[in-house]
Structures are given as structure tokens and as C-alpha cells.
N, C-alpha and C positions, 0 to 999 in steps of 0.2 A: 957837436954841441959844445958851446963854451960855458964856463961857469956862470957868466952873466945871463946867458940864454936860459939856463935851468932855473936861476933865481927868479927871473921875470915870469917864466911859465908857471912856476909853483905859486907865485903871487896870483896869477890869473886863476889857478885851480882853487886857491883859498876863496877868491871872490865867487867862483862858480858854486861853491858849496852853499852859499847863502840862498840859492834858488831851490835847493832840495825840498820837496814837499809843497812847493808853491807854483810850479811852472808846467805841470803835466797838461797835455801830452808832449810838451816840448822838452828838450834836454836842458839841463842846468849848465850854462856856458859862462865863462869869464873871459874878459879881454883887457889887456894892458898895452898901452901905447907908450913907446920909449923913444925920445929924441935926444941925441947927444948925452946918453947915459942918464937921462932924467925922465922919470915917469910923468907924462903930460896928460894921460887920460886913463881912466879905469871904468869898467862897467861889468855888470852881470845881468843875466836874464831876469826880468822883473815879474812880479806876480801875474799869473795868467799867461805868461809866455811872451809878453811884449811890454815895453820895447826890448829888443834883443841887446845882448851884451855889447856887440860891436857899435851899435847905434849910440848907446850911452857913453862909451869910451870916446867915440869920435866927437860927440857934442862937447865933451869936457876938453878935449884936445884942441878943437877948433883948427886954426891955421897952422898950429904947431905940428899937426899930423903930417904935413908935407915933408917927404924925405925920411920919415920916421919908420920904426919897426913896430908892427902889431903882433902881440902874442895872444893867440886864440886857442881855447881848450878843445874846440870841436870845429871841424871844417865849416866855414861860413856858408849859409844857405845861398842857393843859386836860383830859386824859384820865387814867383810872385805869390804870396799868400795874403794875409791881412796887412802885411808890411812888405815894402820892396826888398829885393835880395840884398843881404848883407855884403855879399861879394861885390856888388855894384857900388855900394856905399864906400867900401874900402878903396876901390879903384878911384872913385871920384875925389877922394880925400887927398890923393897924391902920395900915398905911402910908397916907400921904396922896397919894403920887405914885409912879408907876413909869415910868421912861424905858427904852424898848426900842430897841435898835440895828436889828435886822432881824426881820421876821416869819418864822415857821417854815412852810415849804411842806408839811410832813408833813400829810396829809389829816386826821389825828386832832387837829391843832392848827389850823393855817391860819386865823388870825384869831379863833379861839374863846377863846384865852387873853386877848387884848386885850378882847374883848367881856365876858368874865366880870369882869375888873377894872373896866371902865367901869360895868357894871350894879351893882357894889358901891359905886359912888360914888368910886372912886379916879381921880384925874387921870392920864391916860395920854398919853404922847407917843411917837411912833415915828420912825425914820429918823435917829436920832442916831448919827453915825459908821457909817452903814449900809454904805458901800462897804468899810470896813475889816473890819466884822463878816462880810460875805459872803466876803471874801477869806480870812479866817481859817477859816471853815467851808465852803470851797468843796467839799471832799470830801463832806461830809454833804449839801450841797445837790445836788451832781451825782448822788449815789446816789438821792435822792428824785426829782429832776427828769429825769435822763437814764438811770437804771438802771445806773450804773457809778461806780467810784471816781475820785477825782482821780489823775492820773498825773504823777509827777515823774521825769524822765529825768536820771540822774546820769552825767556823763562825766568821766573822769580822763585827761588827754591831755598830750602835749607841746604846745609853742606852735604847731606845724604840724598839730595835730589827729590825732596818732597815738597809739594805745593800746598798741602793742608794736612791737618790731623785726620784720623780715621773717621771722625764725624763731620768733616768738612770745614772746620774752623781754620781760617787763613789770614785774618786781618790782625796785625800786619806782619808778614814774614820779614820783609826788608824794611830799612829805615826810611825816614822822611826825605832825606837828601837823595837817596836812590830812587824813590818814587818821583821826585822832581825831575831826575834825569830821564825817567821813562816818558814824562810829558815832553821833554826836549826831543826825545826819539820820535814820539808821535808827530811832532811838528815837521820832521824831515821826511815823512811818508805821505803818500797821496791817499791811502786808505788803511783802515785798521780793522782787523777781523777777529771775531770771537765766536765761540760755539754757544748753542742754546744752553748747555749745562752751566757754563760760566755766567751767562746772563741771568738765568733763574737763581743761581746761588748768590750773586753779588749785586744784581740790579745796577750795572755800571752805566756811566754816561759816555765813555769812550771818546771823550774830547780832550783837548789840550787846555789844562787849567792853570797855566802859568800866566802871571800878570803881563799883559801886553801881547800875548800870543794866542788869545782866545780865538781870533779869526783864522788861525793857522790849523784849526782842527780838521783832521782828514775825513774823508767819506767813511761812514760807519757801516760795517758789513757784519751780518749775522748768518751763521749756518744753522738752519732750523728746519729739518726734514719734514716735520709734521705740524709746523706752524703753532708751536706752543708759546710763542712770545706773548706775554700779557699786554693787553691794551693799556694797562695802567703803569707799565714799566717806564723808566726814565727815558729810554731810547724812543719809545713810541710817542710819549708826551712831547718830545722835542723834535719830532720828525719833520714838522713843517718849517722849523727854523734851521735845522742842520740835517742834511740828507741822510737817510737810512735805507740801506739795501738789504733785503732778506732773501736768501736762497732757500728754496724748499723743494721737495719732491713734486713731480708733475701730477701726482695723484692726491696731493694734500687737499684738505677740505676747502671747497670753493667759497663758502660763506665766510669762513675764517679769513681767507685771502682778501675778500672784499672789505671786511671790517678793518683790516690793517691798511688797505689802500685808502679807505675813507679817512684814515688818520694821517695820511700823507706819506705812508711807507711805500717804497717801490718793492714789489715782490716779483722774484724771477724764479719760475719753476724749471727744474732740470730733471731729466730722466735719472733715476737712482743708479748709483754705481755699485762698487763692491760693498757687500754687507747691507745693501739697501739704503745707504746714506747718500747725501748730496756729493757728487764727485768733485774733488778739489781741482782737478784739471779743467773741468768745465767752468768752475767758478773763476779761475784765473783767465780763461779765454774771454769770458764776459767782461771782466774788469779791464783787460787790455783793450777790448772794443770800446769801452767807455773812456779810454785815454789814460787809465791808471798805469804808472810806471814803477811804483814802489809800494809794496804791501807789507804792513806790520801785522804779524799774527800773535795775538795775546789770548791764548786759549788754554783749555785744560788738556790733560794727557791724551784723550782720545783724538782730538783734532790735531794736536802736535804729531801724534803717531801717523795720522792720515797723510799729512804733508810729507813726513819722512819716508813713509812707505812708497809714496808716489815719486820719490826723489825730486821733490819740488821745493826744497829749502835751499836757499843760496847762502844765507848768513845766519849766524846765531848770536844773540845777545843774552848771556847767562848772568843773572844777578843772584849772587849767593850770599845768604845771611849766615852769620856765625852762630848757628844753632843746629841741633840734631833732633829730628822728630821721631825717627825710628821706622821699622819695617811695616808697621800698620798704617803709616801715613799714606796719603794719596800721591802717586808717582807723577812726576812732571811729564813723562812720556809713557804711554801705555804700550803694550805689546804691539809690534808691527811686523811680525813674521820673520824674525832673524833666527836662522838655524846654525849659522857658522859666522865666525868673525869677519870673513871676507865679504859678507853681506851687510855688515854694519855701516852706518853713515860715518865717514871719515872726515876729520876737520883739520884745518890749518889755523893755529892761533895767530891773531893779529896783535892783541894787546891785553894787558891785565891792569886794571886800575882799582884803587881803594877809594870808596866813597863812604865816608863815615866808618862804620864797622863792617860794611859789606864789600864784597869783591864783585867787580863788574868785568866780565870776560867777553871778549869779542872774537869770533871765529868766522872763517870762510869754509863752506863745505866743499870738499874735493869732488870733482866730477866722477 
């Protein structure tokens, strides 16, 4: 790998990030085409998954693609879907070389794109910035390989890990700029999940309220074992405009379920899991079947503990305000059955940023 190769692939990775939260069930892919050390084409997967990154970059490059090198963050598709195979488009363009960051585990691709390119006489290299590419598309990869989306747990707390005072007062712990950052985070996920406790306490909208990004709002998901969600809540009132999915126990009141469905809410009953609550593993399975690749969990301490107990948190975004609430405040994570330190969730820090007077810390959970 030359320095120039790494520069161009990281350029493609930056382009690919633009698709996060907009392309499910497809991966977020970036493509850069370089001829004589000049970038002649750039593209990334567009909203809804098409056109693909390679198609966009080839359209921009035109005839200049002949003899050039394409840098693609994920193996080009080799199957006919709603669009022709990207591998065939790359071949027909006359490219001399294709550098691929990571292979695609989708059984319809899984090495076939690379083989198509090689059989056409194109020089192919793989593994360029592979770790970065897999991290970027971890949600897509998890959906294919594990049957669930990537789970990001977001916590907004005081320095001592409290999300509210003892009587539930919580608005606002973090500052306005940090809350705007949360809406950017929502825009990069396909779905956002809250528990019924949070919904009853805050009556949230769970949308992306940044100017220009309103249509990037993710699928809204609520865990509500006994269907206590009020018909007058903001979530239900807007269910016909923006999808709302509610998970409940399979023995929840049928008349209540029908009332919610009549308001445009999708209700999915599941057999109760541990403690009689909706099982989070079952929730993730349903979301994956619906094409979701990235889930943001913005919930109270009980739901956060449920995901941690099940070892189903992949990343943590912890927003900490410079204030101390005290031991009688409500904890960000309730008890989840830890008896010894070796049972605790272990994390690797990614970065720490200051936004206003708050700290925004990003972590990856260790396996």
C-alpha cells in the first residue's frame, strides 16, 4: 500500500460516511477514481441505497475512467438487484485497477465482485484500510453476519452518572450544543429506541430536529411491554407521518393494540423474556429483518441495563455535563447482574471532545 493509495481510500471512506443513516439495508460505500494522480470521479451511496457509489463516480469521471484506478470501500456488487452489478460497470468503464478496502460478506457478493474484475483483466488489490472500512460499515456487517443491527447506547449524564434528580427532573442536563450533536447522531442511524418509562416522562418526538435534516429522522422504536403508550403522545400523533414501531408482550391487551394500530402505529408482540419484559435480542432480530443496520438507544437506566446484560451494546456515546447530582439521583444504568469485575462491560476509548461545557466521550465495547 502506497501513501497515495491510503490517501485516496480514506477520501473514499469520508465520502461513504455521508450515507450512514440513509442507505439501509445497503452498506454505506464510497468510491474515488484517480487518473494520473488526479481525482476524476467521486461518489457515495445515495439515499435509499441507489445509485451506488461506483455508479456516481463513473458518471462523474466519464471517459477519464479508462486506464484509471478506482478506490472502493466495499467490494463492488456482482448481482442484479434494482440496479445492474457495479462490478460490471467498473469493467465496462475500462479501469486498469480497482482497490477494495473490505470484501462484502453478503452471500450474493462474497468474493464474486473481485473475481469478476480479475477475470476481466483488471488488477485488484484488497485489504486497503480494511479495519477502517469494517468499522464504518459495522452495522451492515453485523446484520449479514449476526442477524442484528449495530447498537449504539447514548447516555447524557452528570459527572457522577445520573440522568435525573430523585424526583425525575432532567431537563436539561447537557447544554444546547451537545443536544444538537445528539440530533446529528440520530441522523446517522436507521432507528432510534426508547423505553416506555422515558416516553411517559418526557413525551419525546425522537426525530432529527436540525434544519435541513428533518427528513433524515430514523425509524422510531418504543419498548412497551404492556402498551402504556398514550394515544395523545407526540409519537402516536405523528405516527402516520413518521413510522413508529412499538414492541410489546404477546399477552398485551388486544383492544389497546388495535387502538394504536388505528393511529398508524406498527405493534409487534414478542414472547416475554427475562423478568417478563420484551426481549432485546428479539427486538434486534425484528429490526434486522426490516433492514435496519444501525440502532441508537436513547433510554433510561433499565433499558440500558437490559442491552448491557445481553451483551448487545457495540458502541457507547457518553455525554457528560459538568455538574454533580448525587447518590439519590437516577442512575444512567440500573443493576444488570454484575458480581465480579470480570463480568463488567469493558470498553476501549475512541475519542473525547469538548462541546460547550460538556464532555462527549466515544467508546467501543470489547467482545
